[in-house]
GUSE-954194 format. One record per residue (C-alpha): x, y, z. Coordinates in pm, whole numbers, padded with zeros to 5 digits, always signed. Layout:
XYZ...
***
This chain:
+18915-02846+06072+18713-02727+05733+18453-02588+05951+18692-02393+06174+18917-02269+05838+18585-02113+05723+18510-01967+06037+18821-01820+06063+18850-01689+05683+18507-01554+05700+18634-01321+06019+18862-01089+05787+18626-01062+05497+18238-01075+05593+18074-00823+05763+18060-00800+06179+17702-00983+06172+17854-01270+05993+18092-01350+06313+17789-01283+06533+17598-01584+06356+17890-01822+06320+17920-01772+06720+17553-01817+06760+17559-02141+06511+17871-02279+06729+17649-02196+07032+17387-02423+06925+17605-02693+06800+17753-02687+07170+17393-02719+07307+17225-02951+07054+17496-03178+06931+17486-03547+07047+17829-03643+06937+18120-03527+07146+18312-03473+06869+18107-03208+06740+18076-03038+07067+18440-03030+07131+18502-02894+06797+18263-02632+06829+18410-02527+07161+18753-02540+07010+18612-02274+06743+18498-02063+07025+18798-02046+07191+18976-01921+06874+18698-01642+06830+18701-01547+07214+19009-01318+07190+18912-01098+06904+18521-01148+06967+18550-01106+07320+18209-00947+07386+18003-01193+07142+18124-01477+07270+18084-01382+07642+17745-01297+07576+17613-01603+07363+17840-01873+07493+17918-01840+07842+17570-02025+07977+17675-02320+07696+18071-02332+07811+17937-02372+08175+17699-02662+08087+17966-02852+07918+18171-02819+08209+17893-02991+08450+17808-03247+08154+18103-03329+07981+18390-03399+08266+18472-03714+08107+18659-03555+07834+18914-03363+07937+18990-03214+07616+18640-03035+07568+18680-02945+07934+19025-02771+07854+18873-02575+07558+18596-02448+07763+18811-02315+08041+19044-02162+07796+18738-02012+07634+18622-01862+07979+18974-01727+08040+18971-01517+07736+18633-01373+07817+18722-01280+08131+19068-01201+08168+19217-00880+08058+19485-00926+07856+19737-00614+07904+19958-00702+07614+19752-00638+07364+19593-00353+07533+19728-00045+07438+19500+00270+07449+19390+00339+07781+19010+00420+07673+19032+00020+07549+19197-00071+07871+18939+00085+08079+18663-00099+07878+18856-00395+07873+18874-00406+08262+18486-00313+08275+18407-00604+08056+18599-00850+08242+18440-00770+08573+18084-00770+08422+18174-01137+08288+18315-01204+08612+17998-01094+08790+17768-01283+08556+17981-01626+08656+18004-01593+08996+17628-01484+09033+17563-01848+09048+17824-01994+09350+17795-02332+09200+17989-02207+08935+18311-02094+09152+18223-02437+09327+18238-02646+08994+18569-02477+08909+18714-02552+09248+18598-02955+09185+18776-02935+08833+19095-02838+09007+19117-03155+09161+19163-03329+08823+19541-03425+08746+19513-03367+08364+19744-03100+08270+19483-02977+08005+19207-02942+08273+19432-02810+08597+19611-02552+08456+19339-02356+08257+19131-02399+08556+19414-02244+08756+19423-01965+08512+19072-01884+08516+19029-01883+08887+19314-01647+08922+19140-01396+08702+18800-01430+08874+19013-01321+09190+19145-01035+09035+18825-00916+08889+18648-00929+09193+18822-01034+09493+18638-01026+09781+18305-01177+09654+18504-01476+09498+18712-01504+09839+18400-01508+10034+18265-01798+09787+18575-02006+09840+18592-01964+10201+18233-02114+10229+18323-02399+10029+18387-02702+10179+18756-02775+10158+18818-02486+09910+19127-02348+10021+19261-02696+10097+19227-02806+09738+19383-02491+09602+19698-02554+09840+19740-02887+09663+19853-02674+09365+20227-02647+09534+20260-02973+09549+20224-03026+09186+20543-03165+09031+20485-02984+08724+20637-02643+08773+20410-02409+08537+20092-02569+08751+20311-02480+09051+20405-02155+08981+20052-02018+08830+19925-02208+09173+20160-01946+09365+19983-01655+09174+19619-01810+09251+19708-01801+09640+19841-01431+09594+19508-01324+09462+19341-01541+09701+19511-01448+10003+19520-01054+09948+19345-00866+10247+19149-01150+10380+19286-01215+10732+19056-01551+10784+19172-01701+10442+19518-01596+10512+19505-01809+10850+19380-02130+10677+19668-02131+10400+19919-02078+10656+19782-02339+10891+19779-02591+10570+20136-02580+10584+20172-02306+10330+20512-02142+10512+20688-02517+10471+20609-02546+10114+20688-02218+10011+21030-02203+10188+21129-02523+10051+21027-02383+09693+21236-02059+09744+21532-02309+09872+21507-02518+09557+21508-02235+09313+21824-02093+09463+21744-01812+09756+21804-01473+09659+21969-01600+09324+21633-01759+09223+21406-01615+08916+21054-01492+08935+20924-01783+09103+21126-01684+09414+20970-01328+09407+20613-01494+09368+20670-01681+09678+20787-01376+09845+20491-01181+09767+20275-01436+09884+20473-01478+10225+20429-01108+10258+20039-01128+10189+20011-01395+10481+20266-01249+10745+20170-00870+10711+19916-00723+10970+19828-01052+11074+19949-01141+11417+19810-01502+11420+20025-01609+11117+20324-01408+11226+20341-01605+11567+20309-01940+11401+20562-01850+11156+20804-01760+11472+20682-02073+11659+20745-02313+11357+21119-02214+11346+21076-02051+10981+21250-01752+11081+21584-01960+11146+21526-02064+10752+21553-01722+10669+21942-01679+10726+22046-01823+10415+21867-01583+10226+22116-01302+10318+22448-01491+10215+22503-01340+09933+22840-01405+09897+23133-01199+09749+23101-00858+09580+23202-00999+09247+22931-01268+09223+22705-00980+09042+22379-00850+09127+22152-00919+08857+21807-00708+08835+21612-01029+08973+21859-01095+09238+21827-00730+09353+21435-00738+09367+21426-01060+09576+21675-00951+09831+21449-00633+09860+21148-00855+09911+21331-01095+10136+21461-00751+10386+21087-00623+10340+20964-00982+10489+21212-00949+10791+21053-00578+10873+20695-00740+10843+20808-00964+11133+20976-00657+11336+20746-00380+11239+20683-00128+11519+20309-00116+11441+20311-00518+11586+20219-00598+11932+20547-00516+12127+20578-00889+12266+20547-01055+11955+20792-00787+11783+21042-00870+12057+21004-01262+12041+21079-01234+11665+21402-00974+11739+21541-01225+11982+21493-01526+11752+21656-01343+11484+21949-01291+11685+21987-01649+11831+21978-01792+11482+22229-01555+11359+22008-01355+11106+22094-01007+11281+22471-01070+11229+22425-01198+10850+22227-00855+10796+22521-00656+10963+22768-00852+10733+22578-00695+10409+22582-00353+10577+22951-00321+10654+23023-00533+10288+23140-00351+09982+22957-00349+09645+22621-00389+09753+22353-00185+09539+22255+00128+09708+21885+00047+09739+21960-00291+09881+22203-00099+10150+21940+00118+10226+21686-00139+10284+21957-00349+10490+22012-00039+10696+21626-00013+10738+21611-00368+10832+21848-00358+11084+21715-00067+11242+21361-00267+11321+21551-00584+11411+21733-00389+11712+21466-00131+11798+21409-00150+12180+21592-00484+12195+21887-00423+12414+22057-00772+12343+22039-00670+11977+22151-00305+12037+22435-00436+12248+22551-00663+11958+22510-00356+11725+22709-00132+11928+22996-00385+11901+23000-00415+11513+23316-00324+11357+23349-00193+11005+23630-00432+10797+23830-00095+10783+24193-00001+10900+24189+00070+11195+23850-00063+11259+23577+00156+11328+23260+00109+11491+22959+00063+11246+22780+00364+11403+23061+00588+11347+23082+00467+10989+22674+00531+10933+22673+00831+11089+22980+00953+10851+22728+00878+10582+22438+01075+10740+22622+01384+10769+22803+01362+10429+22560+01582+10193+22714+01400+09869+22510+01095+09994+22189+00963+09860+21872+01158+10061+21695+00822+10123+22032+00662+10268+22079+00943+10489+21726+00894+10617+21790+00524+10669+22118+00599+10879+21889+00839+11124+21653+00571+11148+21920+00321+11227+22075+00570+11503+21732+00620+11672+21620+00254+11672+21954+00205+11843+21899+00471+12109+21540+00362+12163+21464+00243+12533+21839+00211+12529+21975+00440+12813+22320+00234+12802+22368+00339+12446+22244+00686+12497+22525+00706+12770+22792+00578+12547+22693+00869+12282+22690+01162+12505+22996+01001+12690+23201+01069+12349+23112+01451+12358+23246+01468+12723+23601+01622+12772+23742+01337+12979+23663+01076+12673+23775+01284+12384+24032+01140+12204+24324+01422+12196+24549+01260+11933+24288+01303+11682+24341+00968+11552+24006+00831+11515+23657+01034+11502+23382+00970+11732+23006+00959+11707+22998+01301+11923+23223+01453+11723+23062+01353+11419+22709+01470+11568+22878+01826+11649+22999+01855+11292+22672+01807+11180+22529+02051+11402+22696+02293+11303+22778+02208+10894+22646+02459+10641+22444+02177+10518+22073+02226+10650+22005+01888+10590+22264+01777+10820+22183+02026+11089+21851+01902+11118+21972+01520+11103+22220+01559+11377+21982+01766+11583+21736+01514+11585+21989+01216+11629+22103+01408+11923+21770+01459+12064+21710+01103+12063+22040+01057+12273+21847+01254+12550+21521+01091+12503+21345+01029+12848+21705+01039+13006+21744+01317+13269+22091+01176+13354+22205+01238+12989+22047+01591+12974+22267+01717+13258+22563+01566+13156+22528+01753+12794+22532+02067+13011+22929+01998+13077+22986+01988+12707+23227+02268+12579+23293+02377+12230+23596+02557+12129+23545+02856+11905+23785+03099+11748+24154+03091+11884+24223+03300+12202+23819+03317+12283+23687+03111+12588+23485+02797+12486+23095+02777+12499+22880+02544+12608+22706+02308+12317+22364+02450+12462+22478+02825+12407+22629+02741+12068+22267+02613+11991+22098+02918+12064+22379+03145+11896+22290+02958+11579+21919+03020+11603+21993+03382+11666+22181+03405+11348+21842+03380+11126+21970+03015+10950+21755+02824+10690+21421+02677+10860+21508+02357+10846+21826+02432+11046+21628+02643+11313+21363+02342+11347+21632+02114+11426+21770+02329+11651+21456+02392+11823+21323+02026+11859+21649+01941+12017+21645+02229+12255+21271+02136+12359+21401+01777+12432+21648+01879+12597+21500+02126+12828+21203+01899+12900+21181+01749+13232+21502+01906+13327+21481+02209+13556+21865+02206+13557+21882+02281+13189+21604+02520+13186+21789+02719+13443+22113+02678+13225+21900+02816+12929+21750+03120+13111+22091+03220+13279+22192+03341+12922+21988+03710+12947+21972+03692+12546+21735+03393+12502+21439+03490+12656+21399+03816+12441+21485+03632+12142+21197+03400+12203+20957+03645+12267+21069+03865+11976+21029+03576+11743+20669+03469+11875+20569+03840+11880+20641+03937+11533+20390+03904+11241+20590+03685+11003+20469+03487+10700+20346+03110+10676+20696+02970+10646+20801+03124+10965+20489+03011+11157+20639+02657+11239+20931+02846+11402+20715+03096+11603+20543+02766+11719+20853+02628+11799+20973+02885+11989+20664+02939+12217+20689+02569+12295+21047+02627+12413+20931+02929+12584+20631+02725+12759+20890+02444+12833+21097+02713+13034+20806+02816+13255+20647+02496+13314+20976+02326+13414+21108+02628+13598+21171+02545+13955+21215+02927+14016+21596+02907+14088+21694+03250+13899+21481+03550+14080+21476+03742+13744+21316+03424+13541+21066+03290+13750+20772+03177+13649+20526+03415+13724+20745+03685+13611+20810+03497+13259+20433+03488+13262+20417+03875+13306+20654+03924+13016+20431+03703+12776+20136+03888+12894+20290+04212+12855+20454+04141+12481+20269+03887+12327+19945+03816+12481+19819+03511+12628+19596+03444+12342+19832+03510+12076+20093+03306+12258+19829+03013+12272+19759+03045+11881+20134+03036+11812+20175+02706+11964+19900+02567+11797+20073+02613+11489+20290+02302+11526+20013+02060+11554+19817+02243+11289+20108+02211+11034+20033+01989+10758+20357+01736+10809+20292+01724+11169+20005+01436+11143+20251+01263+10863+20518+01257+11108+20321+01129+11407+20201+00834+11203+20489+00623+11183+20865+00615+11360+21063+00598+11058+21176+00926+10893+21040+00851+10528+21011+01179+10340+20998+01201+09962+21228+01482+09919+21440+01706+10151+21206+01971+10189+20951+01766+10378+21194+01696+10659+21053+01875+10925+20901+01694+11188+21057+01390+11370+20842+01131+11509+20936+01129+11889+20896+01492+11906+20552+01477+11760+20476+01279+12091+20642+01528+12286+20413+01823+12133+20092+01613+12207+20237+01571+12603+20323+01943+12644+20070+02156+12432+19822+02110+12696+19992+02130+13033+20172+02444+12899+19816+02610+12828+19714+02528+13144+20037+02696+13305+20001+03008+13109+19654+03080+13250+19709+02982+13596+19734+03272+13856+20052+03296+14090+19824+03107+14380+19753+02849+14167+20099+02802+14090+20199+02795+14469+19911+02576+14517+20078+02330+14253+20415+02389+14403+20281+02244+14749+20086+01957+14578+20425+01874+14385+20601+01877+14756+20316+01711+14909+20327+01429+14611+20726+01406+14640+20707+01326+15028+20392+01092+14949+20613+00949+14699+20895+00913+14964+20647+00778+15209+20527+00545+14948+20873+00444+14849+20923+00355+15230+20639+00160+15267+20710-00056+14981+21035-00122+15105+20877-00218+15441+20638-00425+15250+20903-00590+15063+21107-00677+15409+20777-00815+15556+20719-00997+15233+21056-01183+15299+20997-01215+15667+20656-01359+15596+20834-01602+15361+21054-01700+15637+20768-01756+15865+20605-01979+15588+20893-02190+15537+20937-02248+15921+20553-02335+15934+20623-02588+15679+20924-02740+15891+20725-02740+16202+20445-02928+16006+20680-03171+15899+20808-03168+16232+20466-03198+16420+20396-03518+16150+20727-03726+16247+20636-03631+16627+20274-03776+16579+20427-04077+16388+20678-04108+16654+20407-04089+16933+20163-04356+16732+20486-04606+16704+20533-04560+17086+20179-04626+17144+20205-04946+16961+20496-05064+17150+20353-04990+17459+20041-05188+17367+20284-05470+17270+20479-05447+17603+20113-05472+17779+20048-05791+17592+20341-05958+17611+20326-05871+18016+19949-06010+18000+20061-06315+17821+20353-06349+18082+20124-06325+18366+19892-06587+18207+20193-06819+18139+20316-06795+18516+19979-06855+18643+19958-07205+18491+20316-07277+18543+20254-07197+18922+19974-07447+18903+20153-07692+18755+20456-07625+18902+20665-07607+18608+20943-07366+18670+21165-07405+18373+20918-07304+18104+20818-06986+18322+21168-06882+18400+21268-06913+18023+20996-06690+17896+21076-06432+18161+21454-06399+18088+21602-06184+17798+21286-05974+17687+21157-05738+17937+21485-05520+18081+21619-05440+17700+21236-05339+17602+21199-05138+17880+21517-04991+17853+21449-04884+17480+21086-04751+17595+21260-04496+17858+21512-04388+17582+21229-04340+17300+21016-04156+17587+21286-03895+17697+21367-03825+17313+20999-03742+17264+20995-03512+17588+21294-03332+17440+21140-03313+17103+20820-03171+17258+21035-02895+17477+21179-02796+17164+20862-02766+16943+20729-02575+17255+21008-02304+17238+20992-02289+16839+20579-02233+16862+20676-01948+17125+20915-01790+16911+20688-01777+16621+20421-01657+16834+20665-01356+16947+20739-01318+16585+20388-01296+16457+20316-01060+16732+20568-00818+16629+20487-00862+16268+20101-00785+16333+20206-00434+16545+20432-00378+16254+20159-00380+15991+19934-00220+16212+20159+00084+16238+20175+00077+15847+19784+00061+15855+19768+00389+16071+20015+00550+15868+19850+00480+15522+19551+00655+15641+19760+00986+15629+19780+00951+15223+19492+00974+14999+19383+00762+14700+19719+00692+14562+19781+00437+14830+19461+00220+14768+19707-00039+14625+19924-00027+14953+19649-00053+15168+19512-00362+14977+19850-00498+14971+19836-00457+15377+19504-00583+15398+19629-00889+15234+19916-00899+15466+19682-00856+15772+19494-01134+15629+19786-01365+15570+19905-01289+15914+19557-01396+16074+19563-01723+15844+19942-01795+16000+19803-01709+16372+19544-01981+16331+19804-02217+16202+20005-02149+16487+19702-02193+16712+19604-02532+16535+19968-02643+16597+19916-02522+16966+19608-02754+16996+19809-03037+16831+20098-03000+17084+19856-02998+17386+19717-03330+17240+20059-03492+17189+20126-03359+17543+19833-03527+17667+19907-03853+17466+20300-03823+17637+20122-03813+17992+19932-04105+17933+20226-04308+17765+20398-04204+18088+20156-04304+18335+20146-04639+18170+20489-04690+18153+20515-04618+18567+20228-04874+18591+20373-05118+18382+20741-05061+18576+20532-05140+18892+20378-05441+18740+20740-05550+18654+20885-05506+18971+20596-05726+19144+20655-05964+18853+21041-05943+18911+20956-06034+19284+20711-06319+19243+20985-06461+18970+21281-06444+19240+21071-06644+19484+20972-06886+19215+21314-06954+19120+21400-06997+19491+21110-07282+19517+21228-07432+19187+21584-07494+19333+21468-07625+19682+21274-07851+19465+21561-07971+19266+21745-08020+19578+21484-08245+19708+21449-08458+19399+21839-08499+19359+21849-08626+19711+21508-08863+19648+21661-08999+19350+21970-09077+19538+21793-09242+19829+21578-09466+19551+21894-09543+19378+22038-09695+19695+21740-09871+19838+21710-10056+19482+22094-10155+19549+21996-10277+19860+21699-10471+19725+21903-10620+19468+22169-10718+19763+21884-10918+19964+21774-11078+19667+21438-10902+19601+21335-10925+19235+21317-10553+19034+21094-10541+18787+21181-10367+18436+20881-10140+18426+21003-09981+18776+21350-09933+18648+21190-09765+18314+20976-09506+18511+21135-09210+18562+21060-08842+18719+20854-08780+18372+20499-08781+18531+20463-08650+18861+20175-08864+18993+20361-09184+18921+20662-09074+19098+20482-08972+19395+20335-09333+19404+20656-09501+19364+20786-09264+19665+20523-09430+19868+20586-09735+19793+20983-09757+19854+20860-09601+20217+20617-09874+20260+20884-10159+20170+21142-09986+20370
***
């Protein structure tokens, strides 16, 4: 301690070289001292000098401090001092740096020392290994040092950590540290680590970062939490922004559902602290990251659906309609809801059903539009509402129809009790506020975007003017305002609306040209030599006139295509016209608007172009240029080509319908063939079973025949008769029934196959006719020809299957014929066998009668012998007719005695 006091005391009194000498002596002690206590004290003294004498300590001590980290790992205290000293050398302490020059010098110094430290990659690997130490005095300064290295030279340090074994995984353990200081600084470390590095972002995400960060946010109180929640949200943004893989992992892991509690902000009296506003702002931005229009459409759509299913969209709409919400949170919520519903029909339908908590209830869309056309509302809020309305109508023809319908005479509320979206848009369109004019024009243009039906419907809209004057159409009123020379912002908005309205709608073009004042106005605007401010209006007028030519159906004789082009040639000049048309895409604000759908402008005067309109300009500029230079003959050829294409389209549609019908027929045929196959298999099984039964009957017959032969030889009538009775007649009868059933099934199969043959032939003929017709249309029908080819191939395969079935049917018929002939032979043999059996039975009956007579005679003879006193042996009495030979001998003996 005395040594440390001497060093500290000498800093203020002695000259500058004294401190340099002191630092050198301390470095020598760190390098040469054998006692750990001496080295520890020296490193602690260097730490105390490192902030004030950063350059000197960094130059002289860095190598020794790194050596301490390598050799003295067993002592956590000296390691902690060394890490703190290195941190002081490398980090830029912003609190102490006031002057700009000193700040720049400090940043340069920090980056230079960082470069020296990471020159040896082993130093970073060593630092990563030290972070595995649980000791607070090692882990915490290690985290701060690595964070500082990443801030100074992020990409280089990121690359070293990326190639280090388990480098990122070691850092992920910091989020699980029970000590909040280390955990919170670990979040800051991961922020610096994941910045602009997709590979590390993926590794961190797959190391369960989402689960851990969401747990921390929940533990800290969601939006009511402190700065730790803010840091976690910033890290989540790093992991998800412009990283499609992590976004998909976040969605598949069901983490979107865990975001819903973030937006349960409570009642209006709960208070909005600055930290809560910051947290909620970041949470809304995180939702927008997942549904950004720049993401792949499929990924955005799946996230949008998940947000609706878990109730997140509903919660956002609750904030949207709540009172007491800070203006910047309300604005960001509107932007977030916009992108959650953009292009998603289910979400758009839900948003259309949301009502504001007013009396009477009003649709949320109406309430938002009221803010958009109110010039007292903040500019950013009005931009957000416009974006929300655009997203609601994006690819939503149902919503477009609902908006336009509020302008039509049949749906306008005559009582005036409620204001509609259409009335608000008309009010903004003809307001004295140029910003309201522009917003209403763009909003109405989005209600017509890629929707020819609504463009025609909007032509029906009539507007009341002064009392006593007849109503004028909306289209006419827009052109009237244009001709009155209003502000540039108003005219630009109206011209964008008219260009969108007339494009791809010849009926609207006819209505526009029907007003004889419109074309002279446009040509006059284009032909004048005006200042730079008016050049954009001239370009838009040229675009509108070009649309009137390109989409002109020549229904008005005075304004046919060729006459309009002659008018341009005469009053403007084709080259001058094309030059004025090019003013649009060359405008400095055009490219900015074309980048993103959101209308994000720094101030009202920059609100000139709409994103969707820039896409329309890009689409039409080239075709209008070609149309202006085309001759009447080329126009005529183009018309013929269009008609041919229309006819071709009708033919293609006809054949598509035919192919669709044939697909259905083919599907039915496939099912029928499958059914026939099953029936065929069943019939084959039945034939096999019947063949087995026939063979069994043959075996029985042969066995019976053999037994009958034996019995005839041995004159054994009882056994033979017993085997013949009760078997053959029933089985033969059943066999006949099965054969008849088999014949009927065979006939049914034959008729079904004949029907299929005829159906396949008719199908082949229709396909052939289709193939011949297809040759009339050129290259655009190649896909149909391929389809027909596949159809013919499938028909051919079907014929092969039917042919195979026919062959199988022939085989089955032959088997049936064979079975029938076998049965006929068996029946004949059965008849013969029955006759033989009948004769045998008669012989048996005669023998039985004869034997009975003989027994009676023998008995009478025995009685006579007894009466005469002739002795009869017991053996003779016991003998009976069991053995046929002995019976014959006894009969002969009795006859001799008689």
